[in-house]
All heavy atoms as TSV, in Angstrom:
chain	resi	resn	atom	element	x	y	z
A	1	MET	N	N	84.370	150.445	127.828
A	1	MET	CA	C	83.853	151.017	129.047
A	1	MET	C	C	83.955	149.985	130.160
A	1	MET	O	O	83.691	148.806	129.967
A	1	MET	CB	C	82.414	151.462	128.836
A	1	MET	CG	C	81.787	152.048	130.062
A	1	MET	SD	S	80.143	152.680	129.670
A	1	MET	CE	C	80.150	154.071	130.718
A	2	LEU	N	N	84.298	150.438	131.338
A	2	LEU	CA	C	84.462	149.563	132.484
A	2	LEU	C	C	83.105	149.147	133.019
A	2	LEU	O	O	82.260	149.970	133.324
A	2	LEU	CB	C	85.262	150.292	133.570
A	2	LEU	CG	C	85.662	149.468	134.782
A	2	LEU	CD1	C	86.586	148.337	134.366
A	2	LEU	CD2	C	86.354	150.344	135.801
A	3	ASP	N	N	82.891	147.853	133.098
A	3	ASP	CA	C	81.628	147.313	133.592
A	3	ASP	C	C	81.807	146.930	135.060
A	3	ASP	O	O	82.598	146.056	135.394
A	3	ASP	CB	C	81.226	146.107	132.758
A	3	ASP	CG	C	79.913	145.482	133.193
A	3	ASP	OD1	O	79.325	145.929	134.194
A	3	ASP	OD2	O	79.483	144.541	132.527
A	4	TRP	N	N	81.056	147.575	135.934
A	4	TRP	CA	C	81.187	147.374	137.378
A	4	TRP	C	C	81.011	145.914	137.768
A	4	TRP	O	O	81.825	145.350	138.493
A	4	TRP	CB	C	80.169	148.256	138.116
A	4	TRP	CG	C	80.302	148.146	139.606
A	4	TRP	CD1	C	79.599	147.351	140.446
A	4	TRP	CD2	C	81.234	148.853	140.424
A	4	TRP	NE1	N	80.019	147.504	141.727
A	4	TRP	CE2	C	81.024	148.434	141.754
A	4	TRP	CE3	C	82.224	149.798	140.167
A	4	TRP	CZ2	C	81.770	148.929	142.816
A	4	TRP	CZ3	C	82.952	150.281	141.240
A	4	TRP	CH2	C	82.721	149.848	142.532
A	5	GLY	N	N	79.969	145.276	137.267
A	5	GLY	CA	C	79.690	143.894	137.657
A	5	GLY	C	C	80.672	142.896	137.079
A	5	GLY	O	O	81.035	141.919	137.735
A	6	SER	N	N	81.125	143.126	135.842
A	6	SER	CA	C	82.001	142.157	135.176
A	6	SER	C	C	83.471	142.320	135.522
A	6	SER	O	O	84.241	141.379	135.371
A	6	SER	CB	C	81.858	142.282	133.655
A	6	SER	OG	O	80.550	141.983	133.271
A	7	HIS	N	N	83.856	143.509	135.949
A	7	HIS	CA	C	85.275	143.740	136.201
A	7	HIS	C	C	85.571	144.171	137.628
A	7	HIS	O	O	86.337	143.509	138.321
A	7	HIS	CB	C	85.820	144.788	135.212
A	7	HIS	CG	C	85.847	144.299	133.807
A	7	HIS	ND1	N	84.830	144.547	132.927
A	7	HIS	CD2	C	86.744	143.549	133.143
A	7	HIS	CE1	C	85.102	143.972	131.773
A	7	HIS	NE2	N	86.263	143.361	131.876
A	8	VAL	N	N	84.988	145.258	138.067
A	8	VAL	CA	C	85.334	145.812	139.375
A	8	VAL	C	C	84.973	144.852	140.496
A	8	VAL	O	O	85.811	144.513	141.332
A	8	VAL	CB	C	84.666	147.191	139.579
A	8	VAL	CG1	C	84.991	147.743	140.954
A	8	VAL	CG2	C	85.103	148.164	138.496
A	9	GLN	N	N	83.736	144.386	140.532
A	9	GLN	CA	C	83.316	143.496	141.614
A	9	GLN	C	C	84.059	142.168	141.574
A	9	GLN	O	O	84.355	141.597	142.613
A	9	GLN	CB	C	81.813	143.258	141.553
A	9	GLN	CG	C	81.011	144.456	142.014
A	9	GLN	CD	C	79.515	144.177	142.008
A	9	GLN	OE1	O	79.029	143.421	141.189
A	9	GLN	NE2	N	78.815	144.805	142.924
A	10	LYS	N	N	84.362	141.679	140.387
A	10	LYS	CA	C	85.063	140.402	140.252
A	10	LYS	C	C	86.583	140.563	140.322
A	10	LYS	O	O	87.311	139.589	140.246
A	10	LYS	CB	C	84.680	139.730	138.934
A	10	LYS	CG	C	83.230	139.294	138.895
A	10	LYS	CD	C	82.905	138.629	137.580
A	10	LYS	CE	C	81.452	138.225	137.519
A	10	LYS	NZ	N	81.114	137.586	136.240
A	11	GLN	N	N	87.032	141.816	140.430
A	11	GLN	CA	C	88.455	142.148	140.491
A	11	GLN	C	C	89.214	141.609	139.269
A	11	GLN	O	O	90.299	141.067	139.373
A	11	GLN	CB	C	89.076	141.639	141.789
A	11	GLN	CG	C	88.472	142.292	143.008
A	11	GLN	CD	C	89.106	141.837	144.301
A	11	GLN	OE1	O	89.921	140.931	144.332
A	11	GLN	NE2	N	88.724	142.483	145.387
A	12	ILE	N	N	88.615	141.790	138.097
A	12	ILE	CA	C	89.222	141.381	136.834
A	12	ILE	C	C	89.587	142.648	136.067
A	12	ILE	O	O	88.718	143.465	135.780
A	12	ILE	CB	C	88.242	140.536	135.999
A	12	ILE	CG1	C	87.853	139.265	136.757
A	12	ILE	CG2	C	88.839	140.210	134.640
A	12	ILE	CD1	C	86.741	138.477	136.097
A	13	PRO	N	N	90.873	142.818	135.731
A	13	PRO	CA	C	91.246	144.013	134.967
A	13	PRO	C	C	90.561	144.030	133.608
A	13	PRO	O	O	90.378	142.981	132.996
A	13	PRO	CB	C	92.757	143.876	134.797
A	13	PRO	CG	C	93.188	142.827	135.748
A	13	PRO	CD	C	92.009	141.960	136.018
A	14	PRO	N	N	90.161	145.188	133.127
A	14	PRO	CA	C	89.539	145.267	131.799
A	14	PRO	C	C	90.561	145.020	130.704
A	14	PRO	O	O	91.766	145.127	130.915
A	14	PRO	CB	C	89.016	146.706	131.751
A	14	PRO	CG	C	89.887	147.455	132.689
A	14	PRO	CD	C	90.263	146.498	133.771
A	15	SER	N	N	90.093	144.689	129.526
A	15	SER	CA	C	90.970	144.483	128.374
A	15	SER	C	C	91.605	145.812	127.984
A	15	SER	O	O	90.997	146.871	128.144
A	15	SER	CB	C	90.162	143.962	127.186
A	15	SER	OG	O	89.547	142.749	127.510
A	16	TYR	N	N	92.820	145.727	127.446
A	16	TYR	CA	C	93.462	146.931	126.934
A	16	TYR	C	C	92.810	147.315	125.625
A	16	TYR	O	O	92.604	146.478	124.759
A	16	TYR	CB	C	94.950	146.686	126.713
A	16	TYR	CG	C	95.742	146.630	127.994
A	16	TYR	CD1	C	96.268	145.449	128.468
A	16	TYR	CD2	C	95.955	147.786	128.728
A	16	TYR	CE1	C	96.994	145.399	129.636
A	16	TYR	CE2	C	96.669	147.748	129.907
A	16	TYR	CZ	C	97.196	146.555	130.350
A	16	TYR	OH	O	97.905	146.522	131.509
A	17	LEU	N	N	92.488	148.574	125.477
A	17	LEU	CA	C	91.868	149.060	124.262
A	17	LEU	C	C	92.832	149.939	123.471
A	17	LEU	O	O	92.585	150.250	122.323
A	17	LEU	CB	C	90.600	149.857	124.594
A	17	LEU	CG	C	89.533	149.095	125.383
A	17	LEU	CD1	C	88.387	150.019	125.750
A	17	LEU	CD2	C	89.033	147.898	124.597
A	18	GLU	N	N	93.932	150.330	124.113
A	18	GLU	CA	C	94.885	151.221	123.469
A	18	GLU	C	C	95.862	150.442	122.604
A	18	GLU	O	O	96.035	149.245	122.745
A	18	GLU	CB	C	95.690	152.005	124.526
A	18	GLU	CG	C	94.869	152.965	125.351
A	18	GLU	CD	C	94.276	152.308	126.590
A	18	GLU	OE1	O	94.553	151.123	126.847
A	18	GLU	OE2	O	93.525	152.973	127.288
A	19	ASP	N	N	96.544	151.170	121.737
A	19	ASP	CA	C	97.625	150.637	120.927
A	19	ASP	C	C	98.740	150.171	121.864
A	19	ASP	O	O	98.941	150.729	122.938
A	19	ASP	CB	C	98.129	151.754	120.008
A	19	ASP	CG	C	99.207	151.295	119.060
A	19	ASP	OD1	O	100.186	150.684	119.514
A	19	ASP	OD2	O	99.056	151.556	117.867
A	20	GLY	N	N	99.499	149.168	121.465
A	20	GLY	CA	C	100.585	148.644	122.285
A	20	GLY	C	C	101.605	149.703	122.657
A	20	GLY	O	O	102.151	149.692	123.769
A	21	ASP	N	N	101.880	150.652	121.759
A	21	ASP	CA	C	102.840	151.718	122.058
A	21	ASP	C	C	102.348	152.606	123.193
A	21	ASP	O	O	103.144	153.069	124.013
A	21	ASP	CB	C	103.095	152.572	120.813
A	21	ASP	CG	C	103.850	151.813	119.741
A	21	ASP	OD1	O	104.564	150.850	120.085
A	21	ASP	OD2	O	103.720	152.176	118.559
A	22	VAL	N	N	101.052	152.829	123.256
A	22	VAL	CA	C	100.473	153.647	124.340
A	22	VAL	C	C	100.631	152.917	125.664
A	22	VAL	O	O	100.973	153.518	126.688
A	22	VAL	CB	C	98.983	153.954	124.057
A	22	VAL	CG1	C	98.335	154.665	125.238
A	22	VAL	CG2	C	98.848	154.783	122.793
A	23	ILE	N	N	100.409	151.614	125.657
A	23	ILE	CA	C	100.538	150.816	126.879
A	23	ILE	C	C	101.991	150.833	127.362
A	23	ILE	O	O	102.258	151.029	128.554
A	23	ILE	CB	C	100.054	149.373	126.628
A	23	ILE	CG1	C	98.554	149.386	126.301
A	23	ILE	CG2	C	100.348	148.481	127.823
A	23	ILE	CD1	C	98.026	148.079	125.748
A	24	LEU	N	N	102.933	150.646	126.433
A	24	LEU	CA	C	104.344	150.672	126.812
A	24	LEU	C	C	104.764	152.042	127.343
A	24	LEU	O	O	105.512	152.133	128.315
A	24	LEU	CB	C	105.218	150.283	125.619
A	24	LEU	CG	C	105.149	148.818	125.210
A	24	LEU	CD1	C	105.942	148.595	123.926
A	24	LEU	CD2	C	105.656	147.922	126.317
A	25	ALA	N	N	104.288	153.100	126.720
A	25	ALA	CA	C	104.620	154.452	127.184
A	25	ALA	C	C	104.096	154.666	128.604
A	25	ALA	O	O	104.773	155.261	129.442
A	25	ALA	CB	C	104.045	155.497	126.236
A	26	SER	N	N	102.901	154.156	128.868
A	26	SER	CA	C	102.323	154.278	130.201
A	26	SER	C	C	103.153	153.500	131.223
A	26	SER	O	O	103.433	153.994	132.322
A	26	SER	CB	C	100.880	153.770	130.190
A	26	SER	OG	O	100.329	153.828	131.474
A	27	ALA	N	N	103.565	152.290	130.857
A	27	ALA	CA	C	104.383	151.481	131.762
A	27	ALA	C	C	105.713	152.172	132.045
A	27	ALA	O	O	106.173	152.210	133.196
A	27	ALA	CB	C	104.619	150.098	131.161
A	28	ARG	N	N	106.313	152.749	131.015
A	28	ARG	CA	C	107.590	153.457	131.207
A	28	ARG	C	C	107.418	154.675	132.103
A	28	ARG	O	O	108.299	155.006	132.896
A	28	ARG	CB	C	108.166	153.873	129.866
A	28	ARG	CG	C	108.731	152.731	129.088
A	28	ARG	CD	C	109.409	153.200	127.804
A	28	ARG	NE	N	109.720	152.057	126.981
A	28	ARG	CZ	C	109.194	151.811	125.789
A	28	ARG	NH1	N	108.347	152.670	125.250
A	28	ARG	NH2	N	109.522	150.740	125.119
A	29	GLN	N	N	106.280	155.342	131.982
A	29	GLN	CA	C	106.018	156.530	132.795
A	29	GLN	C	C	106.001	156.166	134.275
A	29	GLN	O	O	106.516	156.898	135.105
A	29	GLN	CB	C	104.679	157.154	132.394
A	29	GLN	CG	C	104.300	158.352	133.232
A	29	GLN	CD	C	102.930	158.908	132.852
A	29	GLN	OE1	O	102.314	158.464	131.898
A	29	GLN	NE2	N	102.456	159.866	133.608
A	30	TYR	N	N	105.420	155.026	134.608
A	30	TYR	CA	C	105.272	154.653	136.006
A	30	TYR	C	C	106.388	153.753	136.523
A	30	TYR	O	O	106.693	153.758	137.705
A	30	TYR	CB	C	103.914	153.971	136.233
A	30	TYR	CG	C	102.781	154.939	136.044
A	30	TYR	CD1	C	102.056	154.973	134.864
A	30	TYR	CD2	C	102.466	155.866	137.033
A	30	TYR	CE1	C	101.025	155.882	134.674
A	30	TYR	CE2	C	101.446	156.788	136.855
A	30	TYR	CZ	C	100.729	156.786	135.679
A	30	TYR	OH	O	99.720	157.698	135.493
A	31	CYS	N	N	107.027	152.991	135.625
A	31	CYS	CA	C	108.037	152.022	136.062
A	31	CYS	C	C	109.435	152.349	135.567
A	31	CYS	O	O	110.395	151.733	136.007
A	31	CYS	CB	C	107.663	150.623	135.568
A	31	CYS	SG	S	106.048	150.072	136.112
A	32	GLY	N	N	109.546	153.251	134.628
A	32	GLY	CA	C	110.839	153.558	134.046
A	32	GLY	C	C	111.191	152.591	132.935
A	32	GLY	O	O	110.467	151.638	132.664
A	33	ARG	N	N	112.290	152.838	132.284
A	33	ARG	CA	C	112.736	151.963	131.192
A	33	ARG	C	C	113.323	150.685	131.769
A	33	ARG	O	O	113.740	150.639	132.918
A	33	ARG	CB	C	113.766	152.673	130.337
A	33	ARG	CG	C	113.165	153.836	129.575
A	33	ARG	CD	C	114.057	154.184	128.387
A	33	ARG	NE	N	113.374	155.095	127.504
A	33	ARG	CZ	C	112.661	154.718	126.448
A	33	ARG	NH1	N	112.532	153.459	126.153
A	33	ARG	NH2	N	112.083	155.606	125.683
A	34	ALA	N	N	113.379	149.669	130.938
A	34	ALA	CA	C	113.933	148.381	131.357
A	34	ALA	C	C	115.414	148.523	131.673
A	34	ALA	O	O	116.125	149.306	131.042
A	34	ALA	CB	C	113.728	147.351	130.263
A	35	ASP	N	N	115.879	147.767	132.653
A	35	ASP	CA	C	117.291	147.742	133.016
A	35	ASP	C	C	118.006	146.774	132.083
A	35	ASP	O	O	117.820	145.559	132.164
A	35	ASP	CB	C	117.450	147.295	134.468
A	35	ASP	CG	C	118.899	147.253	134.919
A	35	ASP	OD1	O	119.801	147.548	134.101
A	35	ASP	OD2	O	119.126	146.929	136.099
A	36	LYS	N	N	118.807	147.289	131.172
A	36	LYS	CA	C	119.483	146.442	130.193
A	36	LYS	C	C	120.554	145.569	130.828
A	36	LYS	O	O	121.056	144.635	130.211
A	36	LYS	CB	C	120.074	147.297	129.075
A	36	LYS	CG	C	119.015	147.972	128.229
A	36	LYS	CD	C	119.607	148.755	127.101
A	36	LYS	CE	C	118.486	149.404	126.302
A	36	LYS	NZ	N	118.986	150.137	125.149
A	37	ASN	N	N	120.927	145.863	132.064
A	37	ASN	CA	C	121.936	145.070	132.762
A	37	ASN	C	C	121.309	144.038	133.704
A	37	ASN	O	O	122.031	143.334	134.407
A	37	ASN	CB	C	122.873	145.976	133.551
A	37	ASN	CG	C	123.657	146.899	132.622
A	37	ASN	OD1	O	124.122	146.485	131.575
A	37	ASN	ND2	N	123.774	148.157	133.009
A	38	ALA	N	N	119.999	143.948	133.720
A	38	ALA	CA	C	119.320	142.988	134.585
A	38	ALA	C	C	119.596	141.569	134.105
A	38	ALA	O	O	119.923	141.331	132.946
A	38	ALA	CB	C	117.820	143.263	134.592
A	39	GLU	N	N	119.445	140.624	135.035
A	39	GLU	CA	C	119.661	139.216	134.693
A	39	GLU	C	C	118.619	138.751	133.678
A	39	GLU	O	O	117.514	139.271	133.618
A	39	GLU	CB	C	119.552	138.353	135.948
A	39	GLU	CG	C	120.664	138.584	136.943
A	39	GLU	CD	C	120.553	137.653	138.140
A	39	GLU	OE1	O	120.094	136.500	137.969
A	39	GLU	OE2	O	120.921	138.087	139.238
A	40	THR	N	N	118.980	137.748	132.902
A	40	THR	CA	C	118.081	137.165	131.920
A	40	THR	C	C	116.934	136.463	132.634
A	40	THR	O	O	117.137	135.775	133.629
A	40	THR	CB	C	118.836	136.147	131.049
A	40	THR	OG1	O	119.920	136.815	130.419
A	40	THR	CG2	C	117.939	135.527	130.008
A	41	VAL	N	N	115.740	136.646	132.119
A	41	VAL	CA	C	114.570	135.982	132.674
A	41	VAL	C	C	114.408	134.642	131.963
A	41	VAL	O	O	114.425	134.576	130.735
A	41	VAL	CB	C	113.293	136.836	132.468
A	41	VAL	CG1	C	112.061	136.094	132.936
A	41	VAL	CG2	C	113.441	138.162	133.189
A	42	VAL	N	N	114.258	133.583	132.743
A	42	VAL	CA	C	114.079	132.256	132.178
A	42	VAL	C	C	112.582	131.960	132.126
A	42	VAL	O	O	111.895	132.024	133.144
A	42	VAL	CB	C	114.799	131.182	133.022
A	42	VAL	CG1	C	114.546	129.791	132.459
A	42	VAL	CG2	C	116.293	131.481	133.091
A	43	LEU	N	N	112.084	131.667	130.927
A	43	LEU	CA	C	110.680	131.324	130.760
A	43	LEU	C	C	110.541	129.817	130.941
A	43	LEU	O	O	111.264	129.040	130.338
A	43	LEU	CB	C	110.192	131.729	129.376
A	43	LEU	CG	C	110.347	133.203	129.013
A	43	LEU	CD1	C	109.869	133.435	127.593
A	43	LEU	CD2	C	109.583	134.072	129.992
A	44	ASN	N	N	109.580	129.419	131.786
A	44	ASN	CA	C	109.387	127.996	131.995
A	44	ASN	C	C	107.909	127.658	131.927
A	44	ASN	O	O	107.076	128.529	131.715
A	44	ASN	CB	C	109.989	127.560	133.330
A	44	ASN	CG	C	109.518	128.426	134.482
A	44	ASN	OD1	O	108.407	128.921	134.485
A	44	ASN	ND2	N	110.374	128.605	135.473
A	45	GLY	N	N	107.603	126.404	132.055
A	45	GLY	CA	C	106.218	125.972	131.988
A	45	GLY	C	C	105.646	126.207	130.598
A	45	GLY	O	O	106.285	125.914	129.597
A	46	ALA	N	N	104.442	126.749	130.559
A	46	ALA	CA	C	103.755	126.987	129.284
A	46	ALA	C	C	104.161	128.315	128.645
A	46	ALA	O	O	103.770	128.595	127.513
A	46	ALA	CB	C	102.241	126.970	129.504
A	47	MET	N	N	104.947	129.107	129.338
A	47	MET	CA	C	105.262	130.448	128.855
A	47	MET	C	C	105.978	130.463	127.496
A	47	MET	O	O	105.611	131.267	126.633
A	47	MET	CB	C	106.075	131.221	129.887
A	47	MET	CG	C	106.253	132.676	129.518
A	47	MET	SD	S	104.717	133.564	129.240
A	47	MET	CE	C	104.329	134.060	130.877
A	48	PRO	N	N	106.979	129.614	127.227
A	48	PRO	CA	C	107.618	129.681	125.902
A	48	PRO	C	C	106.647	129.424	124.753
A	48	PRO	O	O	106.668	130.148	123.762
A	48	PRO	CB	C	108.703	128.588	125.972
A	48	PRO	CG	C	109.005	128.461	127.420
A	48	PRO	CD	C	107.695	128.688	128.125
A	49	SER	N	N	105.789	128.425	124.881
A	49	SER	CA	C	104.840	128.143	123.793
A	49	SER	C	C	103.787	129.241	123.691
A	49	SER	O	O	103.355	129.598	122.599
A	49	SER	CB	C	104.178	126.778	123.968
A	49	SER	OG	O	103.471	126.722	125.187
A	50	THR	N	N	103.396	129.820	124.827
A	50	THR	CA	C	102.438	130.926	124.819
A	50	THR	C	C	103.043	132.140	124.125
A	50	THR	O	O	102.383	132.791	123.310
A	50	THR	CB	C	102.024	131.298	126.258
A	50	THR	OG1	O	101.447	130.157	126.881
A	50	THR	CG2	C	101.056	132.457	126.290
A	51	LEU	N	N	104.287	132.411	124.411
A	51	LEU	CA	C	104.974	133.542	123.787
A	51	LEU	C	C	105.123	133.332	122.283
A	51	LEU	O	O	104.892	134.249	121.493
A	51	LEU	CB	C	106.343	133.761	124.433
A	51	LEU	CG	C	107.162	134.926	123.906
A	51	LEU	CD1	C	106.416	136.240	124.039
A	51	LEU	CD2	C	108.502	134.995	124.619
A	52	LYS	N	N	105.478	132.119	121.871
A	52	LYS	CA	C	105.588	131.827	120.438
A	52	LYS	C	C	104.246	132.038	119.740
A	52	LYS	O	O	104.175	132.598	118.651
A	52	LYS	CB	C	106.079	130.400	120.222
A	52	LYS	CG	C	107.548	130.224	120.502
A	52	LYS	CD	C	107.976	128.783	120.302
A	52	LYS	CE	C	109.417	128.590	120.718
A	52	LYS	NZ	N	109.830	127.184	120.629
A	53	ARG	N	N	103.173	131.580	120.376
A	53	ARG	CA	C	101.840	131.747	119.788
A	53	ARG	C	C	101.484	133.230	119.698
A	53	ARG	O	O	100.927	133.684	118.695
A	53	ARG	CB	C	100.796	130.990	120.621
A	53	ARG	CG	C	99.405	131.102	120.081
A	53	ARG	CD	C	99.269	130.408	118.734
A	53	ARG	NE	N	97.897	130.516	118.255
A	53	ARG	CZ	C	97.561	130.692	117.001
A	53	ARG	NH1	N	98.477	130.725	116.061
A	53	ARG	NH2	N	96.308	130.800	116.649
A	54	TYR	N	N	101.792	133.988	120.726
A	54	TYR	CA	C	101.542	135.431	120.719
A	54	TYR	C	C	102.265	136.086	119.546
A	54	TYR	O	O	101.691	136.902	118.833
A	54	TYR	CB	C	101.992	136.048	122.045
A	54	TYR	CG	C	101.933	137.547	122.045
A	54	TYR	CD1	C	100.741	138.219	122.293
A	54	TYR	CD2	C	103.067	138.302	121.772
A	54	TYR	CE1	C	100.679	139.607	122.269
A	54	TYR	CE2	C	103.012	139.683	121.745
A	54	TYR	CZ	C	101.825	140.322	121.995
A	54	TYR	OH	O	101.783	141.687	121.966
A	55	LEU	N	N	103.520	135.722	119.346
A	55	LEU	CA	C	104.296	136.313	118.252
A	55	LEU	C	C	103.718	135.922	116.892
A	55	LEU	O	O	103.708	136.738	115.962
A	55	LEU	CB	C	105.764	135.904	118.368
A	55	LEU	CG	C	106.502	136.487	119.577
A	55	LEU	CD1	C	107.892	135.873	119.710
A	55	LEU	CD2	C	106.571	137.997	119.512
A	56	GLN	N	N	103.225	134.678	116.773
A	56	GLN	CA	C	102.574	134.264	115.529
A	56	GLN	C	C	101.329	135.101	115.265
A	56	GLN	O	O	101.107	135.571	114.143
A	56	GLN	CB	C	102.172	132.791	115.604
A	56	GLN	CG	C	103.324	131.825	115.558
A	56	GLN	CD	C	102.865	130.395	115.847
A	56	GLN	OE1	O	101.773	130.170	116.352
A	56	GLN	NE2	N	103.720	129.435	115.525
A	57	LEU	N	N	100.518	135.294	116.288
A	57	LEU	CA	C	99.294	136.081	116.134
A	57	LEU	C	C	99.615	137.542	115.832
A	57	LEU	O	O	98.926	138.185	115.027
A	57	LEU	CB	C	98.425	135.972	117.389
A	57	LEU	CG	C	97.837	134.595	117.642
A	57	LEU	CD1	C	97.178	134.548	119.031
A	57	LEU	CD2	C	96.839	134.216	116.571
A	58	GLN	N	N	100.658	138.044	116.457
A	58	GLN	CA	C	101.077	139.425	116.209
A	58	GLN	C	C	101.469	139.593	114.741
A	58	GLN	O	O	101.099	140.578	114.103
A	58	GLN	CB	C	102.254	139.760	117.125
A	58	GLN	CG	C	102.688	141.196	117.082
A	58	GLN	CD	C	103.822	141.463	118.054
A	58	GLN	OE1	O	104.754	140.664	118.151
A	58	GLN	NE2	N	103.742	142.552	118.771
A	59	GLU	N	N	102.189	138.630	114.188
A	59	GLU	CA	C	102.592	138.690	112.781
A	59	GLU	C	C	101.372	138.584	111.867
A	59	GLU	O	O	101.283	139.288	110.862
A	59	GLU	CB	C	103.600	137.585	112.467
A	59	GLU	CG	C	104.086	137.594	111.040
A	59	GLU	CD	C	104.812	138.871	110.637
A	59	GLU	OE1	O	105.385	139.554	111.501
A	59	GLU	OE2	O	104.801	139.186	109.430
A	60	GLN	N	N	100.419	137.719	112.223
A	60	GLN	CA	C	99.196	137.594	111.421
A	60	GLN	C	C	98.432	138.910	111.395
A	60	GLN	O	O	97.921	139.324	110.357
A	60	GLN	CB	C	98.302	136.489	111.978
A	60	GLN	CG	C	98.788	135.107	111.680
A	60	GLN	CD	C	97.885	134.041	112.291
A	60	GLN	OE1	O	96.813	134.327	112.802
A	60	GLN	NE2	N	98.339	132.798	112.243
A	61	LYS	N	N	98.356	139.570	112.543
A	61	LYS	CA	C	97.657	140.860	112.610
A	61	LYS	C	C	98.376	141.894	111.752
A	61	LYS	O	O	97.745	142.661	111.029
A	61	LYS	CB	C	97.544	141.364	114.039
A	61	LYS	CG	C	96.790	142.691	114.113
A	61	LYS	CD	C	96.636	143.170	115.511
A	61	LYS	CE	C	95.820	144.434	115.619
A	61	LYS	NZ	N	96.021	145.446	114.618
A	62	LYS	N	N	99.689	141.903	111.822
A	62	LYS	CA	C	100.476	142.839	111.012
A	62	LYS	C	C	100.187	142.618	109.525
A	62	LYS	O	O	99.949	143.578	108.788
A	62	LYS	CB	C	101.964	142.635	111.303
A	62	LYS	CG	C	102.884	143.500	110.494
A	62	LYS	CD	C	104.324	143.188	110.846
A	62	LYS	CE	C	105.289	143.816	109.885
A	62	LYS	NZ	N	106.670	143.410	110.145
A	63	GLN	N	N	100.182	141.363	109.090
A	63	GLN	CA	C	99.908	141.055	107.689
A	63	GLN	C	C	98.480	141.441	107.306
A	63	GLN	O	O	98.234	141.952	106.215
A	63	GLN	CB	C	100.160	139.567	107.406
A	63	GLN	CG	C	101.604	139.150	107.560
A	63	GLN	CD	C	102.550	139.920	106.660
A	63	GLN	OE1	O	102.246	140.198	105.508
A	63	GLN	NE2	N	103.708	140.287	107.194
A	64	SER	N	N	97.562	141.217	108.207
A	64	SER	CA	C	96.166	141.584	107.959
A	64	SER	C	C	96.016	143.095	107.818
A	64	SER	O	O	95.309	143.581	106.931
A	64	SER	CB	C	95.285	141.073	109.105
A	64	SER	OG	O	93.968	141.504	108.948
A	65	ASP	N	N	96.698	143.844	108.681
A	65	ASP	CA	C	96.651	145.307	108.607
A	65	ASP	C	C	97.233	145.805	107.285
A	65	ASP	O	O	96.701	146.728	106.668
A	65	ASP	CB	C	97.389	145.932	109.792
A	65	ASP	CG	C	96.671	145.742	111.106
A	65	ASP	OD1	O	95.474	145.358	111.101
A	65	ASP	OD2	O	97.307	145.953	112.163
A	66	ILE	N	N	98.338	145.206	106.853
A	66	ILE	CA	C	98.939	145.573	105.562
A	66	ILE	C	C	97.968	145.276	104.433
A	66	ILE	O	O	97.776	146.088	103.526
A	66	ILE	CB	C	100.292	144.836	105.366
A	66	ILE	CG1	C	101.328	145.354	106.342
A	66	ILE	CG2	C	100.779	144.977	103.921
A	66	ILE	CD1	C	102.607	144.530	106.395
A	67	PHE	N	N	97.341	144.121	104.476
A	67	PHE	CA	C	96.392	143.706	103.459
A	67	PHE	C	C	95.226	144.708	103.369
A	67	PHE	O	O	94.830	145.109	102.286
A	67	PHE	CB	C	95.874	142.296	103.790
A	67	PHE	CG	C	94.978	141.698	102.758
A	67	PHE	CD1	C	95.492	141.266	101.548
A	67	PHE	CD2	C	93.624	141.540	103.001
A	67	PHE	CE1	C	94.665	140.700	100.588
A	67	PHE	CE2	C	92.786	140.971	102.057
A	67	PHE	CZ	C	93.302	140.543	100.839
A	68	LYS	N	N	94.726	145.128	104.526
A	68	LYS	CA	C	93.610	146.098	104.550
A	68	LYS	C	C	94.052	147.451	103.983
A	68	LYS	O	O	93.313	148.089	103.248
A	68	LYS	CB	C	93.111	146.289	105.979
A	68	LYS	CG	C	92.330	145.120	106.510
A	68	LYS	CD	C	91.913	145.382	107.935
A	68	LYS	CE	C	91.321	144.163	108.580
A	68	LYS	NZ	N	91.031	144.379	110.018
A	69	ARG	N	N	95.265	147.885	104.364
A	69	ARG	CA	C	95.758	149.191	103.898
A	69	ARG	C	C	95.993	149.227	102.397
A	69	ARG	O	O	95.873	150.278	101.773
A	69	ARG	CB	C	97.055	149.564	104.631
A	69	ARG	CG	C	96.839	150.175	105.983
A	69	ARG	CD	C	98.098	150.884	106.467
A	69	ARG	NE	N	99.273	150.051	106.447
A	69	ARG	CZ	C	99.723	149.313	107.455
A	69	ARG	NH1	N	99.072	149.293	108.594
A	69	ARG	NH2	N	100.822	148.593	107.335
A	70	THR	N	N	96.349	148.095	101.837
A	70	THR	CA	C	96.658	148.063	100.407
A	70	THR	C	C	95.425	147.762	99.554
A	70	THR	O	O	95.543	147.537	98.358
A	70	THR	CB	C	97.766	147.034	100.104
A	70	THR	OG1	O	97.338	145.748	100.527
A	70	THR	CG2	C	99.057	147.413	100.792
A	71	GLY	N	N	94.266	147.760	100.204
A	71	GLY	CA	C	93.032	147.571	99.463
A	71	GLY	C	C	92.660	146.126	99.224
A	71	GLY	O	O	91.785	145.832	98.411
A	72	GLY	N	N	93.272	145.221	99.941
A	72	GLY	CA	C	92.976	143.814	99.745
A	72	GLY	C	C	91.774	143.327	100.526
A	72	GLY	O	O	91.304	142.227	100.329
A	73	GLY	N	N	91.262	144.154	101.426
A	73	GLY	CA	C	90.158	143.643	102.236
A	73	GLY	C	C	89.062	144.592	102.475
A	73	GLY	O	O	88.888	145.647	102.070
């Protein structure tokens, strides 16, 4: 639920609560699909290490979900 004092007044977007596929579908609805012919984006600064960490966490979550589904947790 959106908290007026914590988000709206401070102009901080709320956390995403939907599945990643729902978020991507919403982005495609408003922005269209990605241009496959667009120039390559160069990640600099802390972005490459942040992206690697995100992918590690994403894989951990996937493994955790599998573990829960198979009765391991």
